[in-house]
VMD Tcl script that builds the backbone (N, CA, C; Angstrom):
set m [mol new atoms 258]
animate dup $m
set s [atomselect $m all]
$s set {name element resname resid chain x y z} {
  {N N UNK 1 A -46.319 -160.202 192.927}
  {CA C UNK 1 A -45.167 -159.641 193.453}
  {C C UNK 1 A -45.296 -159.747 194.919}
  {N N UNK 2 A -44.209 -159.975 195.672}
  {CA C UNK 2 A -44.192 -160.169 197.083}
  {C C UNK 2 A -43.390 -158.925 197.648}
  {N N UNK 3 A -43.690 -158.684 198.839}
  {CA C UNK 3 A -42.920 -157.600 199.505}
  {C C UNK 3 A -43.606 -156.259 199.491}
  {N N UNK 4 A -43.480 -155.444 200.428}
  {CA C UNK 4 A -44.276 -154.174 200.586}
  {C C UNK 4 A -43.777 -153.184 199.457}
  {N N UNK 5 A -42.429 -153.120 199.211}
  {CA C UNK 5 A -41.922 -152.140 198.255}
  {C C UNK 5 A -42.433 -152.537 196.890}
  {N N UNK 6 A -42.432 -153.838 196.515}
  {CA C UNK 6 A -42.962 -154.327 195.150}
  {C C UNK 6 A -44.510 -153.981 195.121}
  {N N UNK 7 A -45.199 -154.296 196.109}
  {CA C UNK 7 A -46.624 -153.954 196.102}
  {C C UNK 7 A -46.884 -152.390 195.889}
  {N N UNK 8 A -46.197 -151.674 196.714}
  {CA C UNK 8 A -46.360 -150.208 196.501}
  {C C UNK 8 A -46.001 -149.732 195.161}
  {N N UNK 9 A -44.990 -150.246 194.524}
  {CA C UNK 9 A -44.533 -149.833 193.204}
  {C C UNK 9 A -45.806 -150.135 192.193}
  {N N UNK 10 A -46.254 -151.409 192.372}
  {CA C UNK 10 A -47.417 -151.852 191.558}
  {C C UNK 10 A -48.660 -150.896 191.712}
  {N N UNK 11 A -48.917 -150.560 192.937}
  {CA C UNK 11 A -49.949 -149.578 193.196}
  {C C UNK 11 A -49.744 -148.296 192.614}
  {N N UNK 12 A -48.668 -147.727 192.679}
  {CA C UNK 12 A -48.215 -146.458 192.149}
  {C C UNK 12 A -48.464 -146.625 190.617}
  {N N UNK 13 A -47.945 -147.598 189.944}
  {CA C UNK 13 A -48.093 -147.694 188.610}
  {C C UNK 13 A -49.538 -147.688 188.222}
  {N N UNK 14 A -50.336 -148.512 189.014}
  {CA C UNK 14 A -51.913 -148.418 188.607}
  {C C UNK 14 A -52.474 -147.068 188.768}
  {N N UNK 15 A -52.141 -146.368 189.789}
  {CA C UNK 15 A -52.635 -145.090 190.100}
  {C C UNK 15 A -52.257 -144.043 188.923}
  {N N UNK 16 A -50.953 -144.207 188.465}
  {CA C UNK 16 A -50.559 -143.353 187.429}
  {C C UNK 16 A -51.365 -143.608 186.079}
  {N N UNK 17 A -51.581 -144.934 185.795}
  {CA C UNK 17 A -52.242 -145.293 184.646}
  {C C UNK 17 A -53.781 -144.740 184.832}
  {N N UNK 18 A -54.303 -144.845 185.886}
  {CA C UNK 18 A -55.774 -144.476 186.204}
  {C C UNK 18 A -55.806 -142.980 185.964}
  {N N UNK 19 A -54.832 -142.156 186.447}
  {CA C UNK 19 A -54.805 -140.661 186.363}
  {C C UNK 19 A -54.625 -140.343 184.862}
  {N N UNK 20 A -53.770 -141.019 184.092}
  {CA C UNK 20 A -53.489 -140.640 182.695}
  {C C UNK 20 A -54.810 -140.975 181.952}
  {N N UNK 21 A -55.554 -142.033 182.204}
  {CA C UNK 21 A -56.857 -142.372 181.573}
  {C C UNK 21 A -57.802 -141.308 181.814}
  {N N UNK 22 A -57.848 -140.781 183.079}
  {CA C UNK 22 A -58.749 -139.720 183.377}
  {C C UNK 22 A -58.518 -138.495 182.644}
  {N N UNK 23 A -57.116 -138.178 182.555}
  {CA C UNK 23 A -56.781 -136.869 181.692}
  {C C UNK 23 A -57.154 -137.226 180.226}
  {N N UNK 24 A -57.019 -138.366 179.720}
  {CA C UNK 24 A -57.397 -138.675 178.264}
  {C C UNK 24 A -58.875 -138.443 178.232}
  {N N UNK 25 A -59.741 -138.715 179.191}
  {CA C UNK 25 A -61.167 -138.573 179.073}
  {C C UNK 25 A -61.473 -137.003 179.079}
  {N N UNK 26 A -60.667 -136.235 179.687}
  {CA C UNK 26 A -60.871 -134.713 179.840}
  {C C UNK 26 A -60.313 -134.046 178.582}
  {N N UNK 27 A -59.090 -134.342 178.294}
  {CA C UNK 27 A -58.512 -133.665 177.084}
  {C C UNK 27 A -58.440 -134.579 175.893}
  {N N UNK 28 A -58.263 -133.977 174.764}
  {CA C UNK 28 A -57.977 -134.817 173.462}
  {C C UNK 28 A -56.692 -135.291 173.528}
  {N N UNK 29 A -56.144 -136.254 172.679}
  {CA C UNK 29 A -54.898 -136.782 172.774}
  {C C UNK 29 A -53.854 -135.736 172.333}
  {N N UNK 30 A -54.237 -134.814 171.400}
  {CA C UNK 30 A -53.242 -133.699 171.052}
  {C C UNK 30 A -52.976 -132.760 172.196}
  {N N UNK 31 A -54.211 -132.331 172.831}
  {CA C UNK 31 A -54.064 -131.338 173.914}
  {C C UNK 31 A -53.324 -132.050 175.040}
  {N N UNK 32 A -53.529 -133.231 175.402}
  {CA C UNK 32 A -52.866 -133.885 176.495}
  {C C UNK 32 A -51.182 -133.945 175.996}
  {N N UNK 33 A -50.924 -134.322 174.846}
  {CA C UNK 33 A -49.587 -134.281 174.457}
  {C C UNK 33 A -48.861 -132.850 174.578}
  {N N UNK 34 A -49.637 -131.891 174.178}
  {CA C UNK 34 A -49.011 -130.521 174.224}
  {C C UNK 34 A -48.848 -130.080 175.814}
  {N N UNK 35 A -49.865 -130.439 176.580}
  {CA C UNK 35 A -49.744 -130.109 177.924}
  {C C UNK 35 A -48.657 -130.813 178.697}
  {N N UNK 36 A -48.417 -132.039 178.363}
  {CA C UNK 36 A -47.312 -132.796 178.895}
  {C C UNK 36 A -45.938 -132.316 178.356}
  {N N UNK 37 A -45.864 -131.828 177.244}
  {CA C UNK 37 A -44.647 -131.225 176.531}
  {C C UNK 37 A -44.358 -129.917 177.393}
  {N N UNK 38 A -45.422 -129.163 177.626}
  {CA C UNK 38 A -45.152 -127.926 178.436}
  {C C UNK 38 A -44.617 -128.198 179.890}
  {N N UNK 39 A -45.266 -129.203 180.371}
  {CA C UNK 39 A -44.910 -129.569 181.686}
  {C C UNK 39 A -43.497 -130.099 181.716}
  {N N UNK 40 A -43.051 -130.967 180.762}
  {CA C UNK 40 A -41.695 -131.343 180.744}
  {C C UNK 40 A -40.695 -130.215 180.559}
  {N N UNK 41 A -41.137 -129.179 179.752}
  {CA C UNK 41 A -40.260 -128.099 179.487}
  {C C UNK 41 A -40.133 -127.252 180.815}
  {N N UNK 42 A -41.151 -127.171 181.616}
  {CA C UNK 42 A -41.001 -126.390 183.024}
  {C C UNK 42 A -40.153 -127.035 183.808}
  {N N UNK 43 A -40.346 -128.442 183.978}
  {CA C UNK 43 A -39.367 -129.281 184.745}
  {C C UNK 43 A -37.914 -128.954 184.344}
  {N N UNK 44 A -37.754 -129.020 183.009}
  {CA C UNK 44 A -36.388 -128.744 182.465}
  {C C UNK 44 A -35.897 -127.427 182.899}
  {N N UNK 45 A -36.619 -126.466 182.930}
  {CA C UNK 45 A -36.180 -125.136 183.495}
  {C C UNK 45 A -35.854 -125.104 184.898}
  {N N UNK 46 A -36.764 -125.709 185.653}
  {CA C UNK 46 A -36.433 -125.832 187.166}
  {C C UNK 46 A -35.121 -126.636 187.313}
  {N N UNK 47 A -34.964 -127.706 186.574}
  {CA C UNK 47 A -33.773 -128.588 186.717}
  {C C UNK 47 A -32.576 -127.771 186.392}
  {N N UNK 48 A -32.571 -126.919 185.279}
  {CA C UNK 48 A -31.428 -126.072 184.969}
  {C C UNK 48 A -31.126 -125.129 185.913}
  {N N UNK 49 A -32.157 -124.407 186.560}
  {CA C UNK 49 A -31.929 -123.525 187.591}
  {C C UNK 49 A -31.287 -124.112 188.841}
  {N N UNK 50 A -31.812 -125.253 189.229}
  {CA C UNK 50 A -31.124 -125.946 190.370}
  {C C UNK 50 A -29.609 -126.251 190.060}
  {N N UNK 51 A -29.374 -126.697 188.694}
  {CA C UNK 51 A -28.038 -127.006 188.261}
  {C C UNK 51 A -27.143 -125.852 188.483}
  {N N UNK 52 A -27.721 -124.668 188.107}
  {CA C UNK 52 A -26.909 -123.325 188.239}
  {C C UNK 52 A -26.624 -123.083 189.646}
  {N N UNK 53 A -27.624 -123.210 190.464}
  {CA C UNK 53 A -27.383 -122.945 191.914}
  {C C UNK 53 A -26.354 -123.875 192.465}
  {N N UNK 54 A -26.384 -125.214 192.025}
  {CA C UNK 54 A -25.469 -126.168 192.554}
  {C C UNK 54 A -24.012 -125.798 192.000}
  {N N UNK 55 A -23.970 -125.375 190.783}
  {CA C UNK 55 A -22.678 -124.916 190.142}
  {C C UNK 55 A -22.069 -123.849 191.031}
  {N N UNK 56 A -22.940 -122.924 191.489}
  {CA C UNK 56 A -22.511 -121.780 192.339}
  {C C UNK 56 A -21.774 -122.301 193.539}
  {N N UNK 57 A -22.333 -123.405 194.065}
  {CA C UNK 57 A -21.876 -123.919 195.350}
  {C C UNK 57 A -20.463 -124.530 195.108}
  {N N UNK 58 A -20.419 -125.317 193.954}
  {CA C UNK 58 A -19.221 -126.027 193.625}
  {C C UNK 58 A -18.147 -125.088 193.126}
  {N N UNK 59 A -18.338 -124.025 192.457}
  {CA C UNK 59 A -17.441 -122.999 192.036}
  {C C UNK 59 A -17.004 -122.225 193.301}
  {N N UNK 60 A -17.783 -121.924 194.339}
  {CA C UNK 60 A -17.185 -121.283 195.586}
  {C C UNK 60 A -16.393 -122.342 196.332}
  {N N UNK 61 A -16.748 -123.546 196.430}
  {CA C UNK 61 A -15.861 -124.559 197.077}
  {C C UNK 61 A -14.503 -124.668 196.320}
  {N N UNK 62 A -14.507 -124.673 194.991}
  {CA C UNK 62 A -13.218 -124.904 194.252}
  {C C UNK 62 A -12.401 -123.645 194.462}
  {N N UNK 63 A -12.997 -122.491 194.490}
  {CA C UNK 63 A -12.315 -121.096 194.683}
  {C C UNK 63 A -11.613 -121.225 196.045}
  {N N UNK 64 A -12.430 -121.690 197.066}
  {CA C UNK 64 A -12.014 -121.804 198.365}
  {C C UNK 64 A -10.698 -122.685 198.514}
  {N N UNK 65 A -10.734 -123.882 197.775}
  {CA C UNK 65 A -9.638 -124.816 197.859}
  {C C UNK 65 A -8.341 -124.156 197.204}
  {N N UNK 66 A -8.625 -123.520 195.976}
  {CA C UNK 66 A -7.477 -123.028 195.264}
  {C C UNK 66 A -6.717 -121.866 196.002}
  {N N UNK 67 A -7.536 -120.936 196.612}
  {CA C UNK 67 A -7.014 -119.771 197.139}
  {C C UNK 67 A -6.614 -119.857 198.576}
  {N N UNK 68 A -7.209 -120.958 199.195}
  {CA C UNK 68 A -6.834 -121.111 200.644}
  {C C UNK 68 A -7.705 -120.038 201.484}
  {N N UNK 69 A -8.583 -119.324 200.887}
  {CA C UNK 69 A -9.546 -118.505 201.706}
  {C C UNK 69 A -10.876 -118.459 200.954}
  {N N UNK 70 A -11.875 -118.121 201.698}
  {CA C UNK 70 A -13.173 -118.229 201.145}
  {C C UNK 70 A -13.441 -116.956 200.386}
  {N N UNK 71 A -13.810 -117.127 199.133}
  {CA C UNK 71 A -14.135 -115.996 198.292}
  {C C UNK 71 A -15.503 -116.327 197.586}
  {N N UNK 72 A -16.557 -115.598 197.982}
  {CA C UNK 72 A -17.796 -115.859 197.480}
  {C C UNK 72 A -18.190 -115.081 196.340}
  {N N UNK 73 A -18.559 -115.724 195.153}
  {CA C UNK 73 A -18.982 -115.092 194.007}
  {C C UNK 73 A -20.521 -114.875 194.217}
  {N N UNK 74 A -21.008 -113.782 193.885}
  {CA C UNK 74 A -22.435 -113.428 193.917}
  {C C UNK 74 A -23.045 -114.415 192.791}
  {N N UNK 75 A -24.329 -114.846 193.227}
  {CA C UNK 75 A -25.169 -115.738 192.325}
  {C C UNK 75 A -25.308 -115.132 191.048}
  {N N UNK 76 A -25.493 -113.876 190.835}
  {CA C UNK 76 A -25.699 -113.267 189.597}
  {C C UNK 76 A -24.480 -113.420 188.683}
  {N N UNK 77 A -23.353 -113.296 189.328}
  {CA C UNK 77 A -22.065 -113.514 188.487}
  {C C UNK 77 A -21.942 -114.883 187.851}
  {N N UNK 78 A -22.209 -115.896 188.768}
  {CA C UNK 78 A -22.108 -117.232 188.326}
  {C C UNK 78 A -23.215 -117.521 187.248}
  {N N UNK 79 A -24.414 -116.943 187.484}
  {CA C UNK 79 A -25.488 -117.234 186.459}
  {C C UNK 79 A -25.167 -116.494 185.106}
  {N N UNK 80 A -24.533 -115.383 185.097}
  {CA C UNK 80 A -24.115 -114.769 183.852}
  {C C UNK 80 A -23.005 -115.585 183.169}
  {N N UNK 81 A -22.084 -116.138 183.945}
  {CA C UNK 81 A -21.020 -116.920 183.368}
  {C C UNK 81 A -21.607 -118.190 182.745}
  {N N UNK 82 A -22.636 -118.769 183.400}
  {CA C UNK 82 A -23.227 -120.081 183.042}
  {C C UNK 82 A -24.521 -119.830 182.340}
  {N N UNK 83 A -24.490 -119.069 181.150}
  {CA C UNK 83 A -25.724 -118.816 180.452}
  {C C UNK 83 A -26.366 -120.063 179.849}
  {N N UNK 84 A -25.499 -121.138 179.728}
  {CA C UNK 84 A -26.017 -122.311 179.079}
  {C C UNK 84 A -27.039 -122.968 179.854}
  {N N UNK 85 A -27.223 -122.637 181.181}
  {CA C UNK 85 A -28.161 -123.184 181.986}
  {C C UNK 85 A -29.567 -122.627 181.718}
  {N N UNK 86 A -29.715 -121.626 180.875}
  {CA C UNK 86 A -30.983 -121.074 180.707}
  {C C UNK 86 A -31.403 -120.984 179.120}
}
mol reanalyze $m
mol bondsrecalc $m
mol representation Tube
mol addrep $m
């Protein structure tokens, strides 16, 4: 591969593989799978929380456009209306 970006991508991939092999030597395959699943679940919770916060921003912006004035909904109200995020 040529170019700085391509070489950096290749190095990043090698480092990821190296770190996964290190983890495989520390944990058994089943333990590693369960820990990675937990990590994925935690990332999903963080993603959904960020999604709820962004939804708050867009709901406020939409209300502002509709009503011609700024009406700010408290974050708790938006989160209660958007329970699907949790």
